[in-house]
C-alpha positions in Angstrom: 104.0 41.6 146.3 107.1 40.6 148.2 107.8 43.7 150.4 109.1 42.9 153.9 106.8 44.2 156.6 108.3 44.8 160.0 105.9 44.5 163.0 107.1 46.4 166.0 105.6 45.0 169.3 106.3 46.3 172.8 105.7 44.0 175.8 105.5 44.5 179.5 104.0 41.9 181.8 101.7 40.7 179.0 101.5 37.0 179.7 97.7 37.2 180.0 97.0 38.0 176.3 100.3 37.8 174.4 99.7 34.4 172.9 96.4 35.5 171.2 98.2 38.5 169.7 101.2 36.6 168.4 99.0 33.8 167.0 96.9 36.4 165.1 100.1 37.8 163.6 101.5 34.4 162.6 98.1 33.6 161.0 98.2 36.6 158.6 97.4 35.9 155.0 100.5 37.9 154.1 103.5 36.0 155.5 106.6 38.0 154.5 107.2 39.8 157.7 109.5 40.0 160.7 108.1 40.4 164.2 110.4 42.6 166.3 109.5 42.4 170.0 111.1 44.6 172.7 110.3 43.6 176.2 110.5 46.3 178.8 111.8 44.3 181.8 108.7 42.1 182.4 108.5 40.4 185.7 105.9 37.8 184.8 106.2 34.9 182.3 106.1 37.1 179.2 109.7 36.7 178.2 109.5 32.9 178.5 106.4 32.8 176.3 108.2 35.1 173.7 111.3 32.8 173.7 109.1 29.8 173.1 107.6 31.4 170.0 111.0 32.6 168.8 112.4 29.1 168.9 109.6 27.9 166.6 109.7 30.8 164.1 112.8 32.6 163.0 110.8 35.7 161.9 110.3 36.5 165.6 113.2 38.5 167.1 113.2 39.2 170.8 115.1 42.1 172.6 115.0 42.4 176.3 115.7 45.9 177.7 118.3 46.2 180.5 116.2 49.0 182.1 112.6 49.9 181.9 112.2 52.5 179.2 108.4 53.1 179.4 106.1 52.5 176.4 107.1 55.7 174.4 110.8 55.0 174.4 110.2 51.2 174.1 108.3 51.8 170.8 111.0 54.1 169.7 113.5 51.3 170.2 111.3 48.7 168.5 110.8 51.0 165.4 114.6 51.6 165.2 115.2 47.9 165.0 112.9 47.3 162.0 114.3 46.4 158.6 111.1 46.2 156.5 109.9 48.4 153.7 106.8 48.9 155.8 106.4 49.1 159.6 103.3 48.1 161.5 102.8 48.6 165.3 101.3 46.0 167.5 100.2 46.1 171.2 100.6 43.0 173.3 96.9 42.6 174.2 95.0 43.0 170.9 94.1 40.6 168.1 94.6 41.2 164.4 92.3 40.1 161.7 94.0 37.6 159.3 93.8 39.9 156.3 95.2 43.0 158.1 98.7 43.2 156.5 97.4 42.1 153.1 94.7 44.8 153.1 97.1 47.5 154.2 99.6 46.6 151.5 96.9 46.6 148.9 95.5 49.9 149.9 98.4 52.1 151.0 99.4 53.0 147.4 101.0 56.5 147.3 100.1 57.3 150.9 102.8 57.1 153.5 100.6 55.7 156.3 97.4 53.6 156.4 95.3 52.7 159.4 91.9 51.4 160.3 89.4 51.5 163.1 89.4 48.8 165.8 86.6 46.7 167.3 86.3 46.7 171.0 86.6 43.3 172.7 86.6 42.4 176.4 89.0 40.4 178.5 87.4 37.2 177.2 87.9 38.3 173.5 84.2 38.9 173.0 83.1 41.9 170.9 81.6 44.7 173.0 79.6 46.2 170.2 81.5 49.4 169.5 84.5 50.7 167.7 87.6 52.6 169.0 87.3 55.7 166.8 83.9 55.7 165.0 81.9 55.3 168.2 82.4 59.1 168.7 84.5 60.5 165.9 85.2 60.1 162.2 88.2 58.6 160.4 90.0 61.0 158.1 92.5 60.8 155.3 94.7 63.1 153.2 97.1 65.7 154.3 97.4 67.4 157.7 94.2 69.3 158.7 92.5 70.7 161.7 90.4 67.5 162.3 93.6 65.5 162.7 95.2 68.1 165.0 92.1 68.4 167.1 91.4 64.7 167.6 93.8 61.7 167.9 92.0 59.4 165.5 95.0 57.3 164.5 95.7 54.6 167.1 99.1 53.1 167.2 97.9 49.5 167.2 96.0 50.0 163.9 98.6 51.7 161.7 101.3 50.8 159.2 103.7 53.3 157.6 106.5 53.4 155.0 110.0 53.1 156.3 111.0 56.5 154.7 109.1 58.1 157.6 111.4 56.7 160.3 114.0 59.4 160.0 111.4 62.0 160.8 109.6 60.0 163.5 112.7 59.2 165.5 113.5 60.2 168.0 110.0 60.5 169.4 109.9 63.8 171.4 110.0 63.3 175.1 107.2 65.8 175.7 104.7 64.1 173.4 101.9 62.3 175.2 101.6 59.2 172.9 103.7 57.9 170.0 100.7 57.4 167.7 99.8 61.1 168.0 103.3 62.0 166.8 103.5 59.4 164.0 100.1 60.4 162.6 101.1 64.1 162.5 104.5 63.4 160.9 102.9 61.2 158.2 100.2 63.7 157.4 102.8 66.5 157.2 105.3 64.6 155.1 102.7 63.1 152.7 99.1 61.8 152.9 97.3 59.1 155.0 94.5 56.8 154.3 92.4 54.1 156.0 90.5 50.9 155.3 86.8 51.0 155.8 86.9 47.7 157.5 88.3 47.5 161.1 91.4 45.4 161.1 92.2 45.1 164.8 90.3 43.9 167.8 91.1 46.3 170.6 90.9 44.9 174.1 89.4 46.9 176.9 90.1 45.8 180.5 90.9 47.4 183.8 94.7 46.9 183.9 95.7 48.0 180.4 98.5 50.6 180.2 96.5 53.3 178.4 93.8 53.3 181.2 94.0 56.4 183.3 94.5 55.7 187.0 91.1 56.2 188.7 90.7 57.1 192.3 88.4 54.8 194.1 85.9 57.1 195.8 82.4 56.4 197.0 81.4 60.0 197.0 79.8 61.0 193.7 80.8 64.6 193.9 84.4 63.7 194.6 84.3 61.4 191.5 83.0 64.3 189.5 85.8 66.6 190.7 88.3 63.9 189.8 86.9 63.9 186.3 87.2 67.7 186.2 90.9 67.4 187.2 91.6 64.7 184.6 89.8 66.7 181.9 92.0 69.7 182.6 95.1 67.4 182.4 94.0 66.1 179.0 93.5 69.7 177.8 97.1 70.6 179.0 98.5 67.5 177.3 96.9 68.4 174.0 98.3 71.9 174.1 101.7 70.5 174.8 101.4 68.0 171.9 100.6 70.9 169.6 103.6 72.8 170.8 105.8 69.8 170.0 104.3 69.5 166.5 105.6 72.9 165.7 109.2 71.6 166.2 109.0 69.1 163.4 111.8 69.9 161.0 109.7 69.2 157.8 106.8 71.5 158.9 106.9 74.4 156.4 103.3 74.9 155.5 102.2 78.3 156.8 98.5 77.2 156.9 99.2 74.3 159.2 101.4 76.4 161.4 98.5 78.9 161.7 96.1 76.2 162.6 98.5 74.9 165.2 98.8 78.4 166.7 95.0 78.9 166.8 94.4 75.5 168.5 97.2 76.1 171.0 95.6 79.4 172.0 92.1 77.8 172.3 93.4 74.8 174.3 95.4 77.0 176.7 92.3 79.1 177.3 89.8 76.3 177.4 90.0 75.8 181.1 89.1 79.4 181.7 86.2 79.2 179.4 84.8 76.0 180.8 85.7 75.8 184.4 85.8 79.5 185.4 82.2 79.9 184.3 79.4 78.8 186.7 78.6 75.7 184.7 80.6 73.3 186.8 79.2 74.6 190.1 75.7 74.5 188.6 76.3 70.9 187.6 77.4 69.9 191.1 74.4 71.6 192.8 72.0 70.0 190.3 73.4 66.5 190.8 73.3 66.9 194.6 69.6 67.8 194.3 69.0 64.8 192.1 70.5 62.4 194.6 68.5 63.9 197.4 65.1 64.1 195.7 64.8 61.4 193.0 64.7 57.6 193.4 67.6 55.6 191.9 65.6 54.7 188.8 65.4 58.3 187.7 68.7 59.7 188.8 70.8 58.6 185.8 68.3 60.0 183.3 68.0 63.3 185.1 71.7 63.7 185.5 72.3 62.9 181.8 69.8 65.6 180.7 71.5 68.3 182.9 75.0 67.3 181.8 74.0 67.3 178.2 72.4 70.7 178.5 75.4 72.3 180.1 77.8 70.7 177.6 75.7 72.2 174.7 75.9 75.7 176.3 79.6 75.3 176.8 80.4 74.1 173.3 78.2 76.9 171.8 80.3 79.4 173.6 83.6 77.6 172.8 84.0 77.7 169.0 87.2 76.9 167.2 
């Protein structure tokens, strides 16, 4: 197999981990690739590190943005610059297994996109003991279905797709929350998707990464709980917006998928009313307040977990898709 694979990587102030990621790409068992890197106006030593690598390996091509585009538009730019028959996306702070490209090329077959799960690692590149997707959800394959629309199970740093998809992926809609949500939907609508059973990426979890949600530092437990409530409502709104954007895809003709989208949009838009306008949230706050007043620290976490789990079960029984 001699197909050219383009690897689109976006960087921004990534000096801390960028060498490990690039080294893992250069050490791939499949070597016919180009590495397209678009730097989004880094202010640290990232661009110097990239230039050092580019001088040593002609497959590495560096583009430095004149203005900061943000990660969505930066990935759009990187994808548009790719020349390969296949395009894989790479984050600046992860690590690839050596067989990643080879495994993807051997298994993509008639599918238009292939992906895998990812293994969590910490800032010191040590495995944490969990996976990005399968720790709480299931990988899926085939054409577009409700499971794909309901959960974002395709992470950008773990996917590779055929170049024929680019004309439908670009431009990435401005209202979409993440590029991988859009790419996964386009692929599953245009054709079919598949995954490798083995995780092919080490996904780094650390405090400063871009995908981390900004957290308010607050010592008051109830205030933290309220912040979680606000963030959950934001996530629900984001998902409803994403589903609305999906409906604008020009190749979306399947009436069943459109009906599923309409149903999910309705449920997501009404989910806040179902969940937060019931008394469950106020009951949870009162119960946790009582726990912190009565129980010693050794028992607080266990008691709080039981109450939260019970309320969640009641809520999800009421909220059925």
